[in-house]
ZATIVO-666500 format. One record per residue (C-alpha): residue number from 1; residue in one letter; y, z, x. Coordinates in steps of 0.1 Angstrom, whole numbers. Layout:
! ZATIVO-666500
+-------+------+-------+-------+-------+
! vexlo ! lodo !     Y !     Z !     X !
+-------+------+-------+-------+-------+
!   NUM !    a !     Y !     Z !     X !
...
+-------+------+-------+-------+-------+
END
This chain:
! ZATIVO-666500
+-------+------+-------+-------+-------+
! vexlo ! lodo !     Y !     Z !     X !
+-------+------+-------+-------+-------+
!     1 !    x !   111 !  -266 !  -282 !
!     2 !    x !   113 !  -234 !  -303 !
!     3 !    x !    78 !  -224 !  -290 !
!     4 !    x !    88 !  -229 !  -254 !
!     5 !    x !   120 !  -208 !  -260 !
!     6 !    x !    99 !  -181 !  -276 !
!     7 !    x !    75 !  -180 !  -246 !
!     8 !    x !   104 !  -178 !  -222 !
!     9 !    x !   119 !  -149 !  -241 !
!    10 !    x !    86 !  -131 !  -241 !
!    11 !    x !    83 !  -135 !  -203 !
!    12 !    x !   118 !  -122 !  -198 !
!    13 !    x !   114 !   -92 !  -222 !
!    14 !    x !    81 !   -83 !  -204 !
!    15 !    x !   102 !   -74 !  -173 !
!    16 !    x !   122 !   -46 !  -189 !
!    17 !    x !   135 !   -18 !  -167 !
!    18 !    x !   108 !     6 !  -179 !
!    19 !    x !    80 !   -19 !  -173 !
!    20 !    x !    95 !   -28 !  -139 !
!    21 !    x !    95 !     9 !  -128 !
!    22 !    x !    59 !    13 !  -140 !
!    23 !    x !    48 !   -19 !  -122 !
!    24 !    x !    63 !   -10 !   -88 !
!    25 !    x !    50 !    26 !   -91 !
!    26 !    x !    16 !    12 !   -99 !
!    27 !    x !    17 !    -9 !   -67 !
!    28 !    x !    24 !    22 !   -45 !
!    29 !    x !    -1 !    43 !   -64 !
!    30 !    x !   -29 !    18 !   -61 !
!    31 !    x !   -21 !    12 !   -24 !
!    32 !    x !   -22 !    49 !   -16 !
!    33 !    x !   -54 !    56 !   -36 !
!    34 !    x !   -73 !    27 !   -20 !
!    35 !    x !   -61 !    40 !    14 !
!    36 !    x !   -72 !    75 !     6 !
!    37 !    x !  -107 !    64 !    -6 !
!    38 !    x !  -114 !    43 !    25 !
!    39 !    x !  -102 !    71 !    47 !
!    40 !    x !  -123 !    96 !    28 !
!    41 !    x !  -154 !    74 !    30 !
!    42 !    x !  -149 !    66 !    67 !
!    43 !    x !  -143 !   103 !    75 !
!    44 !    x !  -177 !   112 !    60 !
!    45 !    x !  -197 !    83 !    74 !
!    46 !    x !  -181 !    78 !   108 !
!    47 !    x !  -163 !   110 !   118 !
!    48 !    x !  -186 !   136 !   103 !
!    49 !    x !  -217 !   113 !   107 !
!    50 !    x !  -230 !   124 !    73 !
!    51 !    x !  -236 !    91 !    55 !
!    52 !    x !  -263 !   107 !    33 !
!    53 !    x !  -236 !   131 !    20 !
!    54 !    x !  -212 !   102 !    10 !
!    55 !    x !  -226 !   102 !   -26 !
!    56 !    x !  -218 !   139 !   -29 !
!    57 !    x !  -182 !   134 !   -19 !
!    58 !    x !  -178 !   104 !   -42 !
!    59 !    x !  -194 !   124 !   -70 !
!    60 !    x !  -168 !   152 !   -64 !
!    61 !    x !  -140 !   126 !   -66 !
!    62 !    x !  -152 !   110 !   -98 !
!    63 !    x !  -169 !   138 !  -118 !
!    64 !    x !  -137 !   158 !  -126 !
!    65 !    x !  -120 !   126 !  -137 !
!    66 !    x !  -148 !   119 !  -161 !
!    67 !    x !  -149 !   155 !  -174 !
!    68 !    x !  -111 !   158 !  -179 !
!    69 !    x !  -105 !   123 !  -191 !
!    70 !    x !  -107 !   131 !  -228 !
!    71 !    x !   -83 !   161 !  -224 !
!    72 !    x !   -60 !   138 !  -204 !
!    73 !    x !   -60 !   114 !  -233 !
!    74 !    x !   -50 !   141 !  -258 !
!    75 !    x !   -22 !   153 !  -236 !
!    76 !    x !   -10 !   117 !  -231 !
!    77 !    x !    -7 !   114 !  -269 !
!    78 !    x !    12 !   147 !  -272 !
!    79 !    x !    36 !   145 !  -243 !
!    80 !    x !    57 !   120 !  -224 !
!    81 !    x !    33 !    98 !  -204 !
!    82 !    x !    58 !    92 !  -176 !
!    83 !    x !    60 !   129 !  -169 !
!    84 !    x !    22 !   133 !  -168 !
!    85 !    x !    20 !   104 !  -143 !
!    86 !    x !    47 !   119 !  -122 !
!    87 !    x !    30 !   153 !  -120 !
!    88 !    x !    -4 !   137 !  -112 !
!    89 !    x !    11 !   117 !   -83 !
!    90 !    x !    32 !   145 !   -68 !
!    91 !    x !     2 !   169 !   -70 !
!    92 !    x !   -20 !   145 !   -50 !
!    93 !    x !     9 !   140 !   -25 !
!    94 !    x !     9 !   178 !   -18 !
!    95 !    x !   -29 !   178 !   -15 !
!    96 !    x !   -28 !   152 !    12 !
!    97 !    x !    -2 !   171 !    32 !
!    98 !    x !   -25 !   202 !    30 !
!    99 !    x !   -55 !   180 !    41 !
!   100 !    x !   -35 !   168 !    71 !
!   101 !    x !   -28 !   205 !    81 !
!   102 !    x !   -65 !   214 !    77 !
!   103 !    x !   -76 !   185 !    99 !
!   104 !    x !   -51 !   193 !   126 !
!   105 !    x !   -65 !   228 !   127 !
!   106 !    x !  -102 !   216 !   127 !
!   107 !    x !  -108 !   230 !    92 !
!   108 !    x !  -116 !   199 !    73 !
!   109 !    x !  -153 !   203 !    70 !
!   110 !    x !  -176 !   186 !    45 !
!   111 !    x !  -174 !   216 !    21 !
!   112 !    x !  -136 !   217 !    23 !
!   113 !    x !  -134 !   179 !    18 !
!   114 !    x !  -156 !   184 !   -12 !
!   115 !    x !  -131 !   208 !   -27 !
!   116 !    x !  -102 !   185 !   -21 !
!   117 !    x !  -122 !   156 !   -36 !
!   118 !    x !  -127 !   177 !   -68 !
!   119 !    x !   -90 !   184 !   -71 !
!   120 !    x !   -80 !   148 !   -63 !
!   121 !    x !  -104 !   136 !   -91 !
!   122 !    x !   -91 !   162 !  -116 !
!   123 !    x !   -55 !   150 !  -110 !
!   124 !    x !   -65 !   114 !  -113 !
!   125 !    x !   -80 !   120 !  -148 !
!   126 !    x !   -45 !   127 !  -162 !
!   127 !    x !   -29 !    97 !  -143 !
!   128 !    x !   -52 !    70 !  -158 !
!   129 !    x !   -51 !    83 !  -193 !
!   130 !    x !   -13 !    83 !  -193 !
!   131 !    x !    -8 !    50 !  -175 !
!   132 !    x !   -32 !    31 !  -197 !
!   133 !    x !   -16 !    44 !  -229 !
!   134 !    x !    20 !    40 !  -218 !
!   135 !    x !    17 !     2 !  -216 !
!   136 !    x !    15 !    -5 !  -254 !
!   137 !    x !    46 !    17 !  -258 !
!   138 !    x !    68 !    -4 !  -235 !
!   139 !    x !    57 !   -39 !  -243 !
!   140 !    x !    49 !   -57 !  -275 !
!   141 !    x !    14 !   -63 !  -288 !
!   142 !    x !    17 !  -101 !  -280 !
!   143 !    x !    24 !   -92 !  -244 !
!   144 !    x !    -4 !   -68 !  -238 !
!   145 !    x !   -28 !   -92 !  -221 !
!   146 !    x !     0 !  -104 !  -198 !
!   147 !    x !    12 !   -69 !  -191 !
!   148 !    x !   -23 !   -57 !  -183 !
!   149 !    x !   -28 !   -87 !  -161 !
!   150 !    x !     5 !   -82 !  -142 !
!   151 !    x !    -4 !   -45 !  -136 !
!   152 !    x !   -40 !   -53 !  -127 !
!   153 !    x !   -30 !   -82 !  -105 !
!   154 !    x !    -5 !   -63 !   -84 !
!   155 !    x !   -28 !   -33 !   -84 !
!   156 !    x !   -55 !   -55 !   -69 !
!   157 !    x !   -31 !   -68 !   -43 !
!   158 !    x !   -25 !   -32 !   -33 !
!   159 !    x !   -62 !   -24 !   -34 !
!   160 !    x !   -68 !   -54 !   -13 !
!   161 !    x !   -42 !   -44 !    13 !
!   162 !    x !   -52 !    -7 !    11 !
!   163 !    x !   -84 !   -11 !    31 !
!   164 !    x !   -67 !   -33 !    56 !
!   165 !    x !   -38 !    -9 !    61 !
!   166 !    x !   -62 !    20 !    60 !
!   167 !    x !   -85 !     5 !    87 !
!   168 !    x !   -55 !    -3 !   108 !
!   169 !    x !   -42 !    33 !   105 !
!   170 !    x !   -76 !    47 !   113 !
!   171 !    x !   -77 !    25 !   144 !
!   172 !    x !   -44 !    37 !   158 !
!   173 !    x !   -37 !    72 !   143 !
!   174 !    x !   -55 !   104 !   137 !
!   175 !    x !   -67 !   114 !   103 !
!   176 !    x !   -38 !   138 !    98 !
!   177 !    x !   -13 !   111 !   104 !
!   178 !    x !   -32 !    88 !    79 !
!   179 !    x !   -31 !   116 !    53 !
!   180 !    x !     7 !   120 !    57 !
!   181 !    x !    13 !    82 !    54 !
!   182 !    x !    -8 !    81 !    22 !
!   183 !    x !    11 !   112 !     9 !
!   184 !    x !    44 !    94 !    15 !
!   185 !    x !    32 !    64 !    -5 !
!   186 !    x !    23 !    87 !   -34 !
!   187 !    x !    57 !   103 !   -32 !
!   188 !    x !    75 !    69 !   -35 !
!   189 !    x !    53 !    61 !   -66 !
!   190 !    x !    61 !    95 !   -81 !
!   191 !    x !    99 !    91 !   -77 !
!   192 !    x !    98 !    57 !   -93 !
!   193 !    x !    79 !    71 !  -123 !
!   194 !    x !   103 !   100 !  -125 !
!   195 !    x !   132 !    75 !  -132 !
!   196 !    x !   112 !    57 !  -159 !
!   197 !    x !   124 !    84 !  -183 !
!   198 !    x !   101 !    75 !  -212 !
!   199 !    x !   112 !    90 !  -245 !
!   200 !    x !    89 !   113 !  -263 !
!   201 !    x !    72 !    95 !  -292 !
!   202 !    x !    82 !   103 !  -327 !
!   203 !    x !    46 !    97 !  -338 !
!   204 !    x !    35 !   129 !  -321 !
!   205 !    x !    26 !   156 !  -345 !
!   206 !    x !    22 !   193 !  -338 !
!   207 !    x !   -16 !   197 !  -342 !
!   208 !    x !   -42 !   216 !  -323 !
!   209 !    x !   -61 !   202 !  -293 !
!   210 !    x !   -94 !   204 !  -312 !
!   211 !    x !   -80 !   184 !  -341 !
!   212 !    x !   -66 !   157 !  -318 !
!   213 !    x !  -100 !   155 !  -301 !
!   214 !    x !  -118 !   152 !  -334 !
!   215 !    x !   -95 !   125 !  -347 !
!   216 !    x !  -100 !   104 !  -316 !
!   217 !    x !  -137 !   108 !  -316 !
!   218 !    x !  -139 !    99 !  -353 !
!   219 !    x !  -120 !    67 !  -348 !
!   220 !    x !  -144 !    56 !  -320 !
!   221 !    x !  -175 !    66 !  -340 !
!   222 !    x !  -163 !    44 !  -369 !
!   223 !    x !  -160 !    13 !  -347 !
!   224 !    x !  -193 !    -5 !  -339 !
!   225 !    x !  -174 !   -26 !  -314 !
!   226 !    x !  -162 !     4 !  -294 !
!   227 !    x !  -196 !    20 !  -294 !
!   228 !    x !  -211 !   -13 !  -281 !
!   229 !    x !  -185 !   -15 !  -254 !
!   230 !    x !  -191 !    20 !  -243 !
!   231 !    x !  -229 !    16 !  -243 !
!   232 !    x !  -226 !   -15 !  -222 !
!   233 !    x !  -203 !     1 !  -196 !
!   234 !    x !  -225 !    32 !  -194 !
!   235 !    x !  -255 !    11 !  -183 !
!   236 !    x !  -235 !   -12 !  -160 !
!   237 !    x !  -217 !    17 !  -143 !
!   238 !    x !  -250 !    36 !  -138 !
!   239 !    x !  -269 !     7 !  -122 !
!   240 !    x !  -241 !   -14 !  -108 !
!   241 !    x !  -209 !     4 !   -97 !
!   242 !    x !  -227 !    34 !   -80 !
!   243 !    x !  -251 !    14 !   -58 !
!   244 !    x !  -224 !   -12 !   -50 !
!   245 !    x !  -196 !    12 !   -40 !
!   246 !    x !  -220 !    33 !   -19 !
!   247 !    x !  -235 !     3 !    -2 !
!   248 !    x !  -203 !   -11 !    12 !
!   249 !    x !  -195 !    16 !    38 !
!   250 !    x !  -232 !    21 !    46 !
!   251 !    x !  -238 !   -16 !    52 !
!   252 !    x !  -206 !   -19 !    72 !
!   253 !    x !  -218 !    10 !    94 !
!   254 !    x !  -255 !     2 !    97 !
!   255 !    x !  -257 !   -36 !    95 !
!   256 !    x !  -223 !   -48 !   109 !
!   257 !    x !  -217 !   -25 !   139 !
!   258 !    x !  -199 !     5 !   125 !
!   259 !    x !  -164 !    -7 !   131 !
!   260 !    x !  -136 !     1 !   106 !
!   261 !    x !  -125 !   -35 !   106 !
!   262 !    x !  -159 !   -46 !    91 !
!   263 !    x !  -155 !   -20 !    64 !
!   264 !    x !  -121 !   -33 !    58 !
!   265 !    x !  -133 !   -69 !    55 !
!   266 !    x !  -160 !   -60 !    29 !
!   267 !    x !  -136 !   -37 !     9 !
!   268 !    x !  -108 !   -62 !    10 !
!   269 !    x !  -132 !   -90 !    -2 !
!   270 !    x !  -141 !   -70 !   -32 !
!   271 !    x !  -105 !   -62 !   -39 !
!   272 !    x !   -94 !   -98 !   -34 !
!   273 !    x !  -120 !  -109 !   -59 !
!   274 !    x !  -106 !   -84 !   -84 !
!   275 !    x !   -71 !   -98 !   -77 !
!   276 !    x !   -82 !  -133 !   -84 !
!   277 !    x !  -100 !  -123 !  -115 !
!   278 !    x !   -69 !  -106 !  -128 !
!   279 !    x !   -47 !  -137 !  -120 !
!   280 !    x !   -72 !  -159 !  -138 !
!   281 !    x !   -73 !  -137 !  -169 !
!   282 !    x !   -35 !  -136 !  -169 !
!   283 !    x !   -31 !  -174 !  -167 !
!   284 !    x !   -59 !  -181 !  -193 !
!   285 !    x !   -47 !  -153 !  -216 !
!   286 !    x !   -81 !  -155 !  -234 !
!   287 !    x !   -81 !  -142 !  -270 !
!   288 !    x !  -113 !  -157 !  -283 !
!   289 !    x !  -150 !  -152 !  -274 !
!   290 !    x !  -142 !  -123 !  -251 !
!   291 !    x !  -175 !  -106 !  -260 !
!   292 !    x !  -196 !  -136 !  -250 !
!   293 !    x !  -176 !  -139 !  -217 !
!   294 !    x !  -183 !  -102 !  -210 !
!   295 !    x !  -221 !  -106 !  -215 !
!   296 !    x !  -221 !  -137 !  -193 !
!   297 !    x !  -202 !  -120 !  -165 !
!   298 !    x !  -224 !   -89 !  -166 !
!   299 !    x !  -254 !  -111 !  -161 !
!   300 !    x !  -237 !  -128 !  -132 !
!   301 !    x !  -229 !   -94 !  -117 !
!   302 !    x !  -266 !   -85 !  -117 !
!   303 !    x !  -275 !  -118 !  -100 !
!   304 !    x !  -249 !  -114 !   -73 !
!   305 !    x !  -260 !   -78 !   -66 !
!   306 !    x !  -296 !   -91 !   -61 !
!   307 !    x !  -283 !  -117 !   -36 !
!   308 !    x !  -261 !   -92 !   -19 !
!   309 !    x !  -291 !   -69 !   -13 !
!   310 !    x !  -308 !   -96 !     8 !
!   311 !    x !  -280 !  -108 !    31 !
!   312 !    x !  -274 !   -98 !    67 !
!   313 !    x !  -245 !  -121 !    72 !
!   314 !    x !  -210 !  -107 !    72 !
!   315 !    x !  -193 !  -138 !    58 !
!   316 !    x !  -219 !  -141 !    30 !
!   317 !    x !  -217 !  -104 !    21 !
!   318 !    x !  -179 !  -108 !    19 !
!   319 !    x !  -182 !  -139 !    -3 !
!   320 !    x !  -206 !  -122 !   -27 !
!   321 !    x !  -183 !   -91 !   -29 !
!   322 !    x !  -154 !  -115 !   -36 !
!   323 !    x !  -173 !  -130 !   -65 !
!   324 !    x !  -184 !   -96 !   -78 !
!   325 !    x !  -147 !   -86 !   -78 !
!   326 !    x !  -137 !  -116 !   -99 !
!   327 !    x !  -164 !  -107 !  -124 !
!   328 !    x !  -152 !   -70 !  -126 !
!   329 !    x !  -116 !   -79 !  -134 !
!   330 !    x !  -126 !  -108 !  -157 !
!   331 !    x !  -145 !   -82 !  -178 !
!   332 !    x !  -121 !   -53 !  -177 !
!   333 !    x !   -88 !   -70 !  -186 !
!   334 !    x !   -98 !   -88 !  -218 !
!   335 !    x !  -118 !   -58 !  -231 !
!   336 !    x !   -90 !   -33 !  -223 !
!   337 !    x !   -64 !   -55 !  -240 !
!   338 !    x !   -87 !   -59 !  -271 !
!   339 !    x !   -91 !   -21 !  -273 !
!   340 !    x !   -54 !   -16 !  -271 !
!   341 !    x !   -47 !   -42 !  -297 !
!   342 !    x !   -71 !   -27 !  -322 !
!   343 !    x !   -60 !     9 !  -318 !
!   344 !    x !   -30 !    26 !  -334 !
!   345 !    x !    -3 !    36 !  -309 !
!   346 !    x !    -5 !    73 !  -319 !
!   347 !    x !   -41 !    76 !  -307 !
!   348 !    x !   -44 !    50 !  -281 !
!   349 !    x !   -44 !    76 !  -253 !
!   350 !    x !   -74 !    93 !  -268 !
!   351 !    x !   -93 !    61 !  -275 !
!   352 !    x !   -87 !    48 !  -240 !
!   353 !    x !   -96 !    80 !  -224 !
!   354 !    x !  -128 !    83 !  -246 !
!   355 !    x !  -138 !    48 !  -236 !
!   356 !    x !  -131 !    55 !  -199 !
!   357 !    x !  -148 !    89 !  -200 !
!   358 !    x !  -179 !    76 !  -216 !
!   359 !    x !  -181 !    43 !  -196 !
!   360 !    x !  -175 !    62 !  -163 !
!   361 !    x !  -195 !    92 !  -172 !
!   362 !    x !  -226 !    81 !  -154 !
!   363 !    x !  -208 !    69 !  -122 !
!   364 !    x !  -210 !   104 !  -106 !
!   365 !    x !  -247 !   106 !  -117 !
!   366 !    x !  -252 !    72 !  -102 !
!   367 !    x !  -236 !    83 !   -69 !
!   368 !    x !  -258 !   114 !   -69 !
!   369 !    x !  -289 !    94 !   -77 !
!   370 !    x !  -283 !    68 !   -50 !
!   371 !    x !  -275 !    96 !   -25 !
!   372 !    x !  -308 !   113 !   -34 !
!   373 !    x !  -327 !    81 !   -29 !
!   374 !    x !  -311 !    77 !     5 !
!   375 !    x !  -322 !   112 !    14 !
!   376 !    x !  -357 !   101 !     5 !
!   377 !    x !  -353 !    74 !    32 !
!   378 !    x !  -352 !    46 !     6 !
!   379 !    x !  -332 !    17 !    20 !
!   380 !    x !  -298 !     9 !     3 !
!   381 !    x !  -308 !   -28 !     1 !
!   382 !    x !  -339 !   -19 !   -20 !
!   383 !    x !  -318 !     2 !   -42 !
!   384 !    x !  -294 !   -27 !   -47 !
!   385 !    x !  -323 !   -51 !   -55 !
!   386 !    x !  -337 !   -29 !   -83 !
!   387 !    x !  -302 !   -21 !   -96 !
!   388 !    x !  -293 !   -57 !   -99 !
!   389 !    x !  -325 !   -65 !  -116 !
!   390 !    x !  -320 !   -38 !  -142 !
!   391 !    x !  -284 !   -50 !  -150 !
!   392 !    x !  -297 !   -86 !  -154 !
!   393 !    x !  -325 !   -75 !  -178 !
!   394 !    x !  -300 !   -54 !  -198 !
!   395 !    x !  -279 !   -85 !  -206 !
!   396 !    x !  -309 !   -99 !  -225 !
!   397 !    x !  -307 !   -69 !  -248 !
!   398 !    x !  -270 !   -76 !  -253 !
!   399 !    x !  -277 !  -112 !  -262 !
!   400 !    x !  -301 !  -103 !  -290 !
!   401 !    x !  -286 !   -70 !  -302 !
!   402 !    x !  -249 !   -68 !  -295 !
!   403 !    x !  -236 !   -87 !  -325 !
!   404 !    x !  -202 !   -69 !  -326 !
!   405 !    x !  -196 !   -76 !  -290 !
!   406 !    x !  -205 !  -113 !  -293 !
!   407 !    x !  -180 !  -116 !  -322 !
!   408 !    x !  -151 !  -102 !  -303 !
+-------+------+-------+-------+-------+
END
């Protein structure tokens, strides 16, 4: 009876005012970002008819985020995270308004879009570092898995709806109107975060930027677990995320008729899978054998990518993407929670940003590599086949060598 009462109290305390504001803001933020990405991709592939340049634009969107992630983590540990999130959101809102103006005046060329993608990615770097590190400050350690699951679940609902809404907007409105609508969503998210009013942490000490960077890196270097996680995510993101994300709009355009609704189906299937994975992780609240689970799911991702490379059926491609999405969330949530649990609050921003920076560091390179292969007239399906095979073989190395990960 006492245990049941304690669990009920934990569930109630999770939904504090601060967490509620962060949760709702995350919904609008994820919705707007997913709408922006599908609009950006479709603009390059369908409007500009430059599918071979898609990798370049996605690289421009992700590279600044990777390069600035570490600095974003330091800033998140030194200043109020809610203020950083607000500035990131409002900055991107202004960018989208300017993009709408550029499009209306026929000025949104590939080169101009490239510049906006760089700025968008740079702003995004500070957003994720602050958001990921603010959660341990507004919920207890015992609630981290549930809190991350709630955030991820609702985020994936937004990500799932984003492509659907984005495709509908693209079908009925011009790109300039789409940009304005996305900007409005970002504005709502920014206002919600503004009212979060997080207090500045008393743990923050007046030190130099270099000293803070060195402390964060030293903590990570001393942890074999963190080093193993980062190494695993580097390989997976290089040979999995890049080919997968580039393949979705290309396959939708080349194989399934080039209609925005087909892109929406594929994108939404992947997002729905991530939603289901987040729900499953939240319900199970797994706290043991998370490393073994990670290795198993990475192997499954490789197998699914191989199968995905061979299908020409829309429903099968959507089903595979759904399964891949489940795998992605089922890996990310337990691992992120474990990192947060094992890291002191005062440096969690730096550790999370280092992990994200290193693990995502090869995604822009992956985009560029896949784009280069496409320019060499290598079919995207062949790229997916070899990428999935490499990921699958890499899991064998984890089975025999990643002892720290298997113990987690």
